[in-house]
SERO-4910 file (N, C-alpha, C, O; in steps of 0.05 Angstrom, whole numbers):
BEGIN
 pado doro    nc1    nc2    nc3   cac1   cac2   cac3    cc1    cc2    cc3    oc1    oc2    oc3
  Met    A    -80    -46    190    -81    -74    183    -53    -85    179    -48   -108    187
  Leu    A    -34    -70    169     -7    -80    165      6    -87    191     20   -108    193
  Ser    A      2    -71    212     15    -76    238      2   -100    252     16   -114    266
  Asn    A    -23   -105    248    -36   -128    260    -27   -155    248    -27   -175    261
  Leu    A    -20   -154    223    -11   -178    209     20   -181    209     30   -202    200
  Tyr    A     34   -161    219     63   -162    221     76   -167    193     93   -184    191
  Lys    A     67   -153    173     78   -156    147    102   -137    144    101   -114    153
  Asp    A    124   -146    132    147   -129    126    139   -111    104    128   -119     84
  Ile    A    146    -85    106    143    -67     84    168    -69     67    190    -63     75
  Arg    A    164    -79     42    186    -84     24    192    -61      6    215    -57     -2
  Leu    A    172    -45     -1    176    -22    -18    157      0    -11    133     -5     -6
  Phe    A    168     24     -9    152     48     -3    159     68    -24    182     75    -27
  Leu    A    138     78    -38    143     97    -60    125    121    -57    101    118    -53
  Phe    A    137    145    -58    121    170    -58    124    183    -84    146    190    -92
  Asp    A    102    187    -99    102    200   -125     97    230   -120     76    238   -112
  Asp    A    117    246   -125    116    275   -120     96    289   -138     85    309   -130
  Lys    A     92    279   -162     73    292   -181     44    288   -173     29    307   -172
  Thr    A     37    263   -166     10    256   -159      5    258   -129    -18    258   -120
  Arg    A     27    259   -114     26    259    -84     12    234    -73     -2    236    -53
  Gln    A     17    212    -86      7    186    -77     29    169    -65     52    172    -73
  Val    A     21    152    -46     40    134    -34     32    106    -42      9     98    -40
  Cys    A     52     90    -50     48     62    -56     64     45    -37     87     52    -32
  Ile    A     52     24    -26     65      7     -7     63    -22    -16     41    -31    -23
  Leu    A     85    -36    -17     85    -65    -21     94    -78      4    116    -73     14
  Ala    A     77    -95     16     82   -108     41     79   -138     38     61   -147     24
  Gly    A     97   -152     51     96   -181     49    101   -190     20    117   -177      6
  Asp    A     89   -212     12     94   -222    -15     76   -210    -36     84   -207    -59
  Asn    A     51   -203    -29     33   -194    -50     13   -173    -40     -7   -168    -54
  Leu    A     17   -161    -18     -2   -141     -8      7   -113    -18     29   -104    -11
  Gln    A    -10   -101    -34     -4    -75    -46    -25    -55    -38    -49    -61    -40
  Ile    A    -17    -32    -29    -35    -11    -20    -27     15    -33     -4     22    -36
  Ile    A    -47     31    -41    -42     58    -51    -57     78    -34    -80     73    -27
  Val    A    -44     99    -26    -56    120    -10    -57    145    -27    -36    156    -36
  Leu    A    -81    155    -32    -85    179    -48    -78    204    -33    -75    203     -8
  Ser    A    -75    226    -46    -67    251    -33    -87    261    -13    -81    277      5
  Asn    A   -113    252    -16   -133    260      3   -135    242     27   -153    246     44
  Gly    A   -117    222     29   -117    204     52   -132    178     49   -130    160     65
  Ile    A   -148    176     28   -163    152     22   -144    131     12   -127    136     -5
  Trp    A   -146    106     22   -128     85     13   -145     61      3   -168     58     10
  Asp    A   -132     44    -12   -145     21    -24   -124      0    -30   -100      6    -34
  Phe    A   -132    -25    -31   -115    -47    -39   -113    -47    -70   -132    -42    -84
  Ile    A    -89    -54    -80    -85    -58   -108    -84    -88   -113    -70   -102    -99
  Asn    A    -98    -97   -133    -98   -126   -140   -106   -143   -116    -92   -162   -109
  Glu    A   -127   -135   -103   -136   -149    -79   -143   -178    -85   -159   -183   -102
  Pro    A   -129   -197    -72   -135   -225    -77   -163   -233    -68   -173   -223    -48
  Glu    A   -176   -251    -83   -202   -260    -75   -200   -280    -52   -182   -296    -52
  Leu    A   -218   -278    -34   -218   -296    -10   -233   -322    -16   -235   -339      1
***
């Protein structure tokens, strides 16, 4: 989805303890990727 919308990735964080990846893209798109590969939006805006 990030590549289809051409959002700039502004912050990429890997937590070594939890093995989770957090991504901040664009102005308010936040995604968390769990260690098992499942991902979800954080603070998903209502449409």
